[in-house]
C-alpha positions in Angstrom: 0.0 0.0 0.0 2.5 2.6 -1.1 3.8 4.7 -3.9 7.1 3.5 -5.2 9.9 4.7 -7.5 10.6 1.7 -9.7 13.5 3.0 -11.9 15.0 6.1 -13.4 17.5 5.1 -16.0 19.9 6.9 -18.3 21.7 4.9 -21.0 24.5 6.0 -23.3 25.5 3.8 -26.2 28.1 3.9 -28.9 27.4 0.8 -31.1 30.2 -1.0 -33.0 30.5 -2.3 -36.6 33.2 -2.8 -39.2 33.7 1.0 -39.7 33.4 1.9 -36.0 35.3 -0.9 -34.1 35.3 0.7 -30.6 32.2 1.4 -28.6 30.7 1.3 -25.1 27.5 1.2 -23.0 26.9 2.9 -19.7 23.5 2.5 -18.1 22.9 4.2 -14.8 19.8 3.6 -12.7 18.1 4.7 -9.4 15.1 3.3 -7.6 13.7 0.1 -6.0 14.8 -1.9 -9.0 18.5 -1.1 -8.5 18.2 -2.0 -4.8 16.8 -5.4 -5.8 19.2 -6.1 -8.6 22.5 -5.0 -7.0 21.5 -5.8 -3.4 22.5 -9.4 -4.0 26.2 -8.6 -3.7 28.1 -6.5 -1.2 25.1 -4.9 0.5 25.1 -2.1 3.0 22.7 -1.9 6.0 20.2 -0.1 3.8 20.2 -2.8 1.2 22.3 -0.8 -1.4 25.6 -1.8 -3.0 28.5 0.4 -2.1 30.4 0.1 -5.4 28.0 -0.7 -8.2 24.6 0.2 -6.8 23.7 2.7 -9.6 25.5 1.0 -12.5 23.1 -1.4 -14.3 25.6 -2.0 -17.2 29.0 -0.6 -18.0 31.3 -2.2 -20.6 33.6 -1.5 -23.5 33.1 -3.1 -26.9 35.5 -4.0 -29.7 34.5 -5.3 -33.1 37.3 -7.6 -34.3 37.6 -8.1 -38.1 37.3 -11.9 -38.0 34.9 -13.4 -40.6 31.7 -11.4 -40.4 32.9 -9.7 -37.3 33.4 -10.8 -33.7 32.1 -8.4 -31.0 33.9 -8.5 -27.7 32.4 -6.8 -24.5 34.4 -6.3 -21.3 32.7 -5.2 -18.1 29.3 -5.5 -16.4 26.3 -6.7 -18.5 22.9 -8.2 -17.9 22.4 -11.9 -18.0 21.5 -13.6 -21.3 19.0 -15.9 -19.5 15.2 -15.4 -19.3 12.3 -13.9 -21.1 12.0 -10.9 -18.8 14.5 -8.0 -18.4 15.2 -5.3 -15.8 13.2 -2.5 -17.4 9.4 -3.0 -17.0 8.6 -1.2 -20.3 10.4 -3.9 -22.2 8.4 -6.7 -20.5 4.7 -7.5 -21.2 3.8 -7.3 -17.5 4.6 -4.6 -15.0 5.9 -6.8 -12.2 8.7 -9.4 -12.8 8.0 -13.0 -12.4 9.3 -15.8 -10.1 11.8 -17.1 -12.6 13.3 -13.6 -13.1 13.9 -13.2 -9.4 14.7 -16.7 -8.2 15.7 -18.9 -11.0 18.3 -17.0 -13.1 21.0 -14.4 -12.6 20.5 -10.6 -12.9 23.9 -9.7 -14.3 27.6 -10.8 -14.7 31.0 -9.1 -14.7 33.6 -10.3 -17.2 33.8 -10.9 -20.9 31.4 -12.0 -23.6 32.1 -12.7 -27.3 29.4 -12.8 -29.9 29.6 -14.0 -33.5 26.7 -13.7 -35.9 26.8 -16.3 -38.7 23.8 -15.0 -40.6 20.3 -13.6 -40.0 19.2 -16.9 -38.4 22.1 -18.1 -36.2 24.4 -16.4 -33.6 26.4 -17.6 -30.7 27.8 -15.8 -27.6 30.4 -17.1 -25.2 30.8 -16.0 -21.6 33.6 -15.9 -19.0 32.6 -14.1 -15.8 33.2 -13.9 -12.1 29.9 -15.7 -11.5 26.4 -14.5 -10.7 25.4 -11.1 -9.5 28.8 -10.1 -8.4 31.5 -7.6 -9.6 34.2 -8.9 -7.3 34.0 -12.6 -6.7 34.6 -14.3 -3.4 36.5 -17.2 -5.0 39.0 -17.6 -7.8 36.7 -19.8 -10.0 35.0 -18.5 -13.1 31.6 -19.0 -14.7 31.5 -19.9 -18.4 28.9 -20.8 -20.9 27.2 -19.9 -24.1 24.0 -18.4 -25.6 22.9 -20.0 -28.9 20.2 -18.0 -30.8 18.2 -19.4 -33.7 15.7 -17.2 -35.7 13.9 -20.1 -37.4 11.4 -17.8 -39.2 10.2 -14.2 -38.9 7.7 -15.5 -36.4 9.6 -18.1 -34.4 12.9 -17.9 -32.4 14.6 -20.1 -29.9 17.5 -19.3 -27.5 19.4 -21.8 -25.4 21.6 -20.5 -22.6 24.0 -22.6 -20.5 26.1 -21.3 -17.6 28.4 -23.3 -15.4 31.2 -22.8 -12.9 32.2 -23.1 -9.2 29.6 -20.7 -7.8 30.5 -19.8 -4.2 26.9 -19.5 -2.8 28.0 -19.3 0.8 30.6 -16.5 0.1 33.5 -18.4 1.8 35.9 -18.6 -1.1 35.0 -22.2 -2.0 35.9 -23.4 -5.5 34.5 -26.8 -5.0 30.7 -26.8 -5.6 29.8 -26.3 -9.3 26.5 -24.8 -10.6 24.9 -25.7 -13.9 22.1 -23.6 -15.3 20.1 -24.4 -18.5 17.7 -21.7 -19.7 15.5 -22.2 -22.8 13.5 -19.3 -24.3 11.1 -19.6 -27.2 9.0 -16.8 -28.8 6.3 -17.1 -31.4 4.3 -14.3 -33.1 1.5 -16.1 -35.0 -0.2 -12.8 -36.1 0.7 -9.1 -36.0 -1.5 -8.8 -32.8 -0.7 -12.0 -30.9 2.6 -12.8 -29.3 3.6 -15.9 -27.3 6.7 -16.7 -25.2 7.8 -19.6 -23.1 10.7 -20.2 -20.7 12.1 -23.4 -19.1 14.9 -23.3 -16.5 16.8 -26.1 -14.8 19.6 -25.6 -12.2 21.8 -27.9 -10.3 24.0 -26.6 -7.5 26.7 -28.8 -5.9 27.4 -28.6 -2.1 30.4 -29.7 -0.1 31.2 -30.0 3.6 32.4 -26.4 3.9 29.2 -25.0 2.2 27.0 -27.2 4.3 28.6 -25.9 7.5 28.4 -22.3 6.4 24.7 -22.5 5.5 23.8 -24.7 8.5 22.9 -27.7 6.3 23.4 -31.2 7.7 26.8 -32.5 6.5 26.5 -34.9 3.6 24.2 -32.8 1.5 25.8 -32.9 -1.9 23.5 -31.1 -4.3 20.3 -29.3 -4.9 18.1 -28.8 -8.0 15.1 -26.7 -9.1 13.1 -26.4 -12.3 10.9 -23.6 -13.5 8.5 -23.0 -16.4 6.7 -19.9 -17.5 4.2 -19.0 -20.3 3.5 -15.5 -21.6 0.8 -14.1 -23.9 0.2 -10.6 -25.3 -2.5 -9.3 -27.5 -2.8 -5.9 -29.2 -6.4 -4.8 -28.9 -5.6 -1.5 -30.6 -2.3 0.2 -31.5 -2.4 1.8 -28.0 -4.1 -0.9 -25.9 -2.6 -4.3 -25.0 -3.6 -7.1 -22.7 -1.0 -9.6 -21.4 -1.0 -12.7 -19.2 1.7 -14.7 -17.4 1.7 -18.0 -15.6 4.7 -19.5 -13.8 5.5 -22.6 -11.8 8.7 -23.1 -9.8 9.5 -26.5 -8.5 12.0 -25.6 -5.8 12.2 -29.1 -4.3 15.5 -28.6 -2.4 15.0 -24.9 -1.3 17.8 -23.7 -3.5 15.9 -21.1 -5.6 14.1 -19.4 -2.7 16.8 -20.0 0.0 19.9 -19.0 -1.9 18.9 -17.2 -5.1 16.0 -15.5 -3.3 18.4 -14.1 -0.7 16.6 -15.5 2.4 19.9 -16.4 4.1 21.5 -13.1 3.3 18.4 -11.1 4.5 18.4 -13.0 7.8 15.0 -14.8 7.1 15.4 -18.4 7.9 12.3 -20.7 7.5 12.2 -24.0 9.2 13.9 -26.7 7.3 10.6 -28.3 6.3 9.6 -25.0 4.6 12.9 -24.5 2.8 12.4 -27.9 1.0 9.7 -28.9 -1.5 8.4 -25.4 -2.2 6.1 -25.2 -5.2 5.3 -21.5 -5.7 3.1 -20.5 -8.7 1.7 -17.2 -9.9 -0.7 -15.8 -12.5 -0.6 -12.2 -13.7 -3.0 -10.2 -15.9 -2.0 -6.8 -17.2 -3.9 -4.0 -19.1 -1.6 -1.5 -20.9 -2.6 1.9 -22.4 -0.1 4.2 -24.2 -0.6 8.0 -24.1 1.1 10.5 -26.5 3.7 7.9 -27.6 6.0 8.1 -24.6 3.7 7.6 -21.6 2.7 4.0 -20.9 0.3 3.1 -18.1 -0.4 -0.4 -16.8 -3.0 -1.9 -14.5 -2.1 -5.3 -13.1 -3.6 -8.0 -10.9 -1.3 -10.8 -9.6 -2.1 -13.9 -7.6 0.8 -15.9 -6.0 0.3 -19.2 -4.1 2.4 -22.1 -2.8 2.2 -25.3 -0.9 3.9 -23.7 2.1 3.7 -20.4 3.9 6.5 -18.5 2.1 5.0 -15.1 1.4 5.7 -12.4 4.0 2.5 -10.9 5.5 2.8 -8.2 8.2 4.2 -8.8 11.7 6.3 -5.7 11.7 9.9 -5.1 10.9 12.1 -8.0 12.2 9.2 -10.3 13.0 7.4 -11.1 9.8 4.6 -13.7 9.5 4.1 -15.9 6.4 1.1 -17.1 4.4 0.6 -19.5 1.5 -0.8 -17.0 -0.9 -1.0 -13.3 -1.7 -2.8 -10.9 -4.1 -1.3 -7.8 -5.5 -2.7 -4.9 -7.6 -0.3 -2.5 -9.3 -0.8 0.7 -11.2 2.3 1.6 -13.0 3.3 4.6 -15.1 6.3 4.6 -17.4 7.7 7.6 -19.3 10.1 6.3 -22.0 12.4 8.3 -24.2 14.4 6.2 -26.7 15.8 6.7 -30.2 
């Protein structure tokens, strides 16, 4: 029950090509979104990040003259995984879903290299410090690829795979490896109707040091979760759209909500029985209306529910209570200036 500042963003770009081989991107942001995205790593007492709080992206680019051109980016960039992105205006719904927050990373710091074979195929390779961190707590690196296929003008498929020794407890451990597979498909059967789907699978290894640091019984060697999401958008008129989203997250070992969701970092510890076998789901319906080209309004209803009491509900600061469902209504206004 409050007014909130979601995001103010300023982005500067210098694109690269064969005639302009050097470029950059700097994207600065302020608001609740930046607190959520950057609060995963190196937080202050107010939930902000001391070094990169207001930097959404910042990297240099070089277009190497190899074949049709190899683009190399060095710095901080958003993750390739998922249907949804950080900016609400680029998503079909105003709120972001369960998979965006709990199943995939927000950003990476390191290098990525992209090669476009033709108008149908491209591949991007990654070598980064890990997930949601600029300075890593261990010496291991996360690597992977993003393979994009534009099958037709209406159908596209992207497969993302990221793996590496993710130090989820922040103790400098290079032992436990993480494997994330993220599949995204989009289909536009007509000019008015758009469909999208996402499937995520993640496996995180554990060792004795991680078990001890997280308070998990010794001998716990690995955790998995799977998630699926479906999106639909229909253009009623050029200025009015309706959109829907459904998601299911099978967090059968408590990894997605307990580690990715930041429950340990925020000091919220559910009983062991509630950190395991969570099955949150959500449905969102959104009505969008555009005014004067640049002002976009959205009215949204969202229903979240789970098999356990995992949604915070009152209780005051420091003593929250939890319920197994919640309903949210949002009215969002977005003013967008872009080339």
